[in-house]
C-alpha positions as CSV (number, residue, x, y, z in Angstrom):
1,M,42.7,-36.8,28.8
2,T,39.6,-37.9,30.7
3,K,40.4,-35.3,33.4
4,I,40.3,-32.5,30.8
5,L,37.1,-33.8,29.3
6,T,35.3,-33.9,32.7
7,L,36.5,-30.4,33.5
8,F,35.2,-29.2,30.0
9,L,31.8,-30.9,30.5
10,A,31.5,-29.5,34.0
11,Q,31.9,-26.0,32.6
12,Q,29.4,-26.6,29.9
13,T,26.5,-27.7,32.2
14,A,24.5,-25.0,34.0
15,P,24.6,-24.8,37.8
16,S,21.9,-26.8,39.5
17,G,20.3,-23.7,41.0
18,A,19.9,-21.9,37.7
19,Q,16.4,-21.5,36.3
20,P,15.9,-21.4,32.5
21,T,14.4,-18.1,31.3
22,A,11.1,-18.4,29.6
23,S,10.9,-14.7,28.4
24,F,13.0,-15.2,25.3
25,P,10.2,-16.3,23.0
26,W,8.0,-13.5,24.3
27,Q,10.8,-11.0,23.5
28,M,11.0,-12.3,20.0
29,L,7.2,-12.1,19.5
30,V,7.4,-8.4,20.7
31,V,10.2,-7.7,18.2
32,Y,8.3,-9.3,15.3
33,G,5.1,-7.5,16.3
34,L,6.9,-4.1,16.3
35,F,8.4,-5.0,13.0
36,A,4.9,-5.8,11.5
37,V,3.5,-2.5,12.9
38,G,6.3,-0.6,11.4
39,I,5.8,-2.2,8.0
40,Y,2.1,-1.4,8.2
41,F,2.7,2.3,8.9
42,I,5.5,2.7,6.3
43,F,4.0,0.8,3.4
44,I,0.3,-0.2,3.8
45,A,-1.3,2.8,5.4
46,P,-0.1,5.5,2.9
47,Q,-1.2,3.2,0.0
48,R,-4.7,2.8,1.5
49,K,-5.0,6.5,2.0
50,K,-4.0,7.2,-1.6
51,Q,-6.5,4.6,-2.8
52,K,-9.3,6.2,-0.8
53,E,-8.5,9.7,-2.2
54,L,-8.6,8.3,-5.8
55,E,-11.9,6.6,-5.2
56,K,-13.3,9.9,-3.7
57,M,-12.0,11.8,-6.8
58,I,-13.5,9.3,-9.2
59,G,-16.9,9.5,-7.4
60,S,-16.9,13.2,-7.7
61,L,-16.2,13.4,-11.4
62,D,-19.0,14.9,-13.6
63,V,-19.7,15.7,-17.2
64,G,-17.4,18.3,-18.7
65,E,-14.3,17.6,-16.6
66,E,-11.0,16.7,-18.3
67,V,-9.4,13.5,-17.1
68,I,-6.3,11.4,-17.8
69,T,-6.6,7.6,-18.1
70,S,-4.0,5.2,-16.9
71,G,-3.0,4.7,-20.5
72,G,-2.1,8.4,-20.8
73,I,-5.2,9.4,-22.9
74,F,-6.6,12.9,-22.2
75,G,-10.3,13.5,-22.7
76,V,-13.4,15.3,-21.5
77,I,-16.2,13.3,-19.8
78,T,-19.4,13.5,-21.9
79,S,-21.4,10.9,-20.0
80,V,-21.3,9.0,-16.7
81,K,-22.5,5.4,-16.5
82,S,-22.6,3.2,-13.5
83,D,-19.3,1.5,-14.2
84,R,-17.6,3.6,-16.9
85,F,-17.2,7.1,-18.4
86,V,-17.8,8.1,-22.0
87,I,-14.9,10.3,-22.9
88,R,-14.4,12.6,-25.9
89,V,-10.8,12.4,-27.0
90,A,-11.2,14.2,-30.4
91,D,-13.9,16.2,-32.3
92,N,-15.9,13.1,-33.4
93,T,-14.3,10.4,-31.3
94,K,-15.7,9.1,-28.0
95,I,-14.5,6.1,-26.1
96,E,-15.8,4.3,-23.0
97,V,-13.4,3.9,-20.2
98,G,-13.9,1.9,-17.0
99,K,-13.9,4.0,-13.8
100,A,-10.9,2.1,-12.5
101,F,-8.8,3.3,-15.4
102,I,-9.1,7.0,-14.5
103,Q,-5.8,8.2,-13.1
104,A,-6.4,11.9,-12.5
105,A,-8.6,14.9,-13.2
106,V,-7.1,17.9,-14.9
107,K,-8.0,21.6,-14.4
108,K,-9.0,23.6,-17.4
109,D,-5.7,25.6,-17.4
110,G,-3.7,22.4,-17.8
111,D,-2.5,21.8,-14.2
112,E,-3.5,18.5,-12.6
113,K,-6.2,18.8,-10.0
114,S,-5.4,15.5,-8.4
115,K,-3.0,12.8,-9.0
């Protein structure tokens, strides 16, 4: 029994001339780095591009343009303030909406100009 145990232990130990490889942690760091870069280009970059386009569209809005709010309200801009728009939603009904709640501008023929 001891003879089998010593043979088993002899097979489990590394040869005396073998050097341990130190590149394994670096390989894992490269794999994790590539994974992080892939996640950035798949999820984060397109979202940032869309946000910049929305901010540009909101900055270019002017009096008389029809907009849609994030709550689904259609209206025409009657006044532009520093942090909000005054929107006419019916004949004698105006509401103030924060600029962050504008979802899209609409063309006069009913098609969306930007979304």
